[in-house]
C-alpha positions as CSV (number, residue, x, y, z in Angstrom):
1,M,23.5,52.4,-59.1
2,E,24.6,55.1,-56.8
3,G,27.7,57.2,-57.7
4,G,29.2,54.4,-59.8
5,V,28.9,51.7,-57.1
6,T,26.6,48.8,-57.8
7,I,24.5,46.8,-55.3
8,Q,26.7,43.9,-56.0
9,Q,29.9,45.8,-55.1
10,R,28.3,46.9,-51.8
11,M,27.3,43.4,-51.0
12,N,30.8,42.2,-51.7
13,E,32.2,44.9,-49.5
14,Y,29.8,44.0,-46.7
15,N,30.7,40.3,-47.0
16,Q,34.4,41.0,-47.0
17,T,34.0,43.2,-43.9
18,F,32.0,40.5,-42.2
19,I,34.6,37.8,-43.1
20,D,37.4,40.1,-41.8
21,L,35.6,40.7,-38.5
22,L,35.1,36.9,-38.0
23,W,38.7,36.2,-39.0
24,G,40.0,38.8,-36.6
25,N,38.0,37.4,-33.8
26,K,38.4,33.7,-34.6
27,L,39.6,32.7,-31.1
28,K,36.6,34.4,-29.5
29,L,34.3,32.8,-32.1
30,A,35.8,29.3,-31.4
31,I,35.4,29.7,-27.7
32,F,31.8,31.0,-28.0
33,T,31.0,28.1,-30.4
34,G,32.6,25.5,-28.0
35,I,30.7,26.9,-25.0
36,T,27.4,26.9,-27.0
37,I,27.9,23.3,-28.1
38,M,28.8,22.1,-24.5
39,G,25.7,23.9,-23.2
40,Y,23.5,22.4,-25.8
41,M,24.8,18.9,-25.0
42,S,24.1,19.3,-21.3
43,I,20.4,20.2,-21.8
44,P,19.2,16.6,-21.2
45,R,21.3,16.4,-18.0
46,I,19.8,19.7,-16.8
47,H,16.3,18.4,-17.6
48,E,17.0,15.2,-15.7
49,L,18.3,17.1,-12.8
50,Q,15.3,19.5,-12.8
51,T,12.9,16.5,-12.9
52,T,14.8,14.9,-9.9
53,M,14.7,18.1,-7.9
54,E,11.0,18.5,-8.6
55,Q,10.4,14.9,-7.4
56,K,12.6,15.5,-4.3
57,S,10.5,18.7,-3.6
58,D,7.3,16.7,-4.0
59,H,8.3,13.7,-2.0
60,G,11.2,14.9,0.2
61,K,13.0,12.0,1.9
62,K,10.7,9.5,0.2
63,H,12.4,10.2,-3.1
64,L,15.5,8.0,-3.0
65,T,18.7,8.6,-4.9
66,L,21.1,5.8,-5.8
67,K,23.2,6.6,-2.7
68,D,20.0,6.5,-0.5
69,L,19.1,3.1,-2.0
70,Q,22.7,1.8,-1.3
71,E,22.5,3.0,2.3
72,R,19.1,1.4,3.0
73,G,19.9,-1.9,1.3
74,N,17.0,-4.1,0.8
75,I,14.5,-2.9,3.4
76,F,11.6,-3.2,1.0
77,D,8.9,-5.8,1.3
78,V,7.8,-4.9,-2.2
79,V,9.5,-3.4,-5.3
80,L,6.7,-2.0,-7.5
81,D,7.4,-1.4,-11.2
82,V,4.8,0.9,-12.6
83,R,6.1,0.8,-16.2
84,S,4.1,-0.9,-19.0
85,Q,4.2,-4.6,-19.4
86,E,6.4,-4.2,-22.5
87,E,8.9,-2.2,-20.6
88,Y,8.9,-4.7,-17.7
89,E,9.5,-7.6,-20.1
90,K,12.6,-5.8,-21.5
91,G,14.2,-5.8,-18.0
92,H,13.2,-5.2,-14.4
93,V,14.4,-5.4,-10.8
94,K,14.5,-9.1,-9.8
95,G,11.3,-9.9,-7.9
96,A,9.6,-6.7,-8.8
97,I,5.8,-6.7,-9.1
98,Q,4.6,-5.0,-12.3
99,V,1.4,-2.9,-12.2
100,D,1.1,-0.2,-14.8
101,Y,0.6,3.2,-13.3
102,K,-2.5,3.6,-15.5
103,E,-4.0,0.6,-13.8
104,I,-3.1,2.0,-10.3
105,I,-4.9,5.3,-11.0
106,G,-7.8,3.5,-12.7
107,E,-11.1,2.5,-11.3
108,N,-9.9,-0.9,-9.9
109,G,-6.4,0.2,-8.9
110,A,-6.7,-0.9,-5.2
111,K,-8.0,-4.3,-6.2
112,E,-5.2,-4.7,-8.8
113,L,-2.5,-3.8,-6.3
114,N,-4.1,-6.2,-3.7
115,A,-4.4,-9.0,-6.2
116,K,-0.7,-8.7,-7.0
117,G,0.3,-8.7,-3.3
118,V,0.9,-5.0,-2.8
119,H,-0.6,-4.0,0.6
120,P,-0.9,-0.6,2.3
121,N,1.4,-1.3,5.3
122,Q,4.3,-2.9,3.4
123,Y,7.6,-1.1,2.8
124,T,7.3,-0.4,-0.9
125,L,9.7,1.0,-3.4
126,V,8.0,2.4,-6.5
127,Y,9.9,3.0,-9.7
128,C,9.6,3.6,-13.4
129,K,11.9,5.0,-16.1
130,S,12.1,8.7,-15.1
131,G,10.2,8.8,-11.8
132,K,7.2,10.7,-13.2
133,R,4.9,7.6,-13.3
134,A,6.2,6.4,-9.9
135,S,5.4,9.8,-8.4
136,I,1.9,9.8,-9.8
137,A,1.3,6.2,-8.6
138,M,2.7,6.9,-5.2
139,K,0.5,10.0,-4.6
140,H,-2.5,8.1,-5.8
141,M,-1.8,5.2,-3.5
142,I,-1.5,7.5,-0.5
143,Q,-4.5,9.8,-1.3
144,N,-7.0,7.3,-2.7
145,Y,-6.0,3.9,-1.3
146,H,-4.8,5.0,2.2
147,Y,-1.3,3.5,1.8
148,D,0.9,4.4,4.7
149,P,3.0,7.4,3.5
150,N,5.8,6.4,5.9
151,N,6.2,3.1,4.1
152,L,6.2,4.3,0.5
153,Y,9.3,5.3,-1.3
154,M,10.0,6.1,-4.9
155,T,13.1,6.5,-7.1
156,S,13.9,7.7,-10.6
157,E,17.0,5.5,-10.9
158,S,17.2,2.8,-13.6
159,F,16.1,-0.7,-12.8
160,E,19.8,-1.8,-13.3
161,S,21.0,0.7,-10.7
162,I,18.2,-0.3,-8.3
163,Q,19.0,-4.0,-8.7
164,Q,22.7,-3.4,-7.8
165,A,21.9,-1.1,-4.9
166,I,19.4,-3.4,-3.1
167,A,21.0,-6.7,-4.0
């Protein structure tokens, strides 16, 4: 106790000062809170945009957006779904060939692709859920199995969007 003022009284004064400060700046606080919440909600979209930009950087014109797919129509001989069998069974592009990207980068990847009818000189669109597996598979097909890089394309669009765009 210092000069008749207790710690509890000092804490009460501090709390009251803090509440007065917040109340006096409630509009600024509301705006700041709103901006913070909007920013937090946009993080997944920012991450998705960053991933797309990285893939565009890696693959240039070979990474197709929904607009690109719509403009090209169905020029593809093969649509290759590199998601898992379970994902494929839940829904896929009509006529897509499913080969898990793990199989493509595995020991017998070239044989697996060939057995499913995917050949190096065909115009091929590779897709998955986010584009990461498609990117890995496409790079592997070019570097290890000598697929023609001019004929391979990839996208990070959903299978529903791809289906509508190339129908």
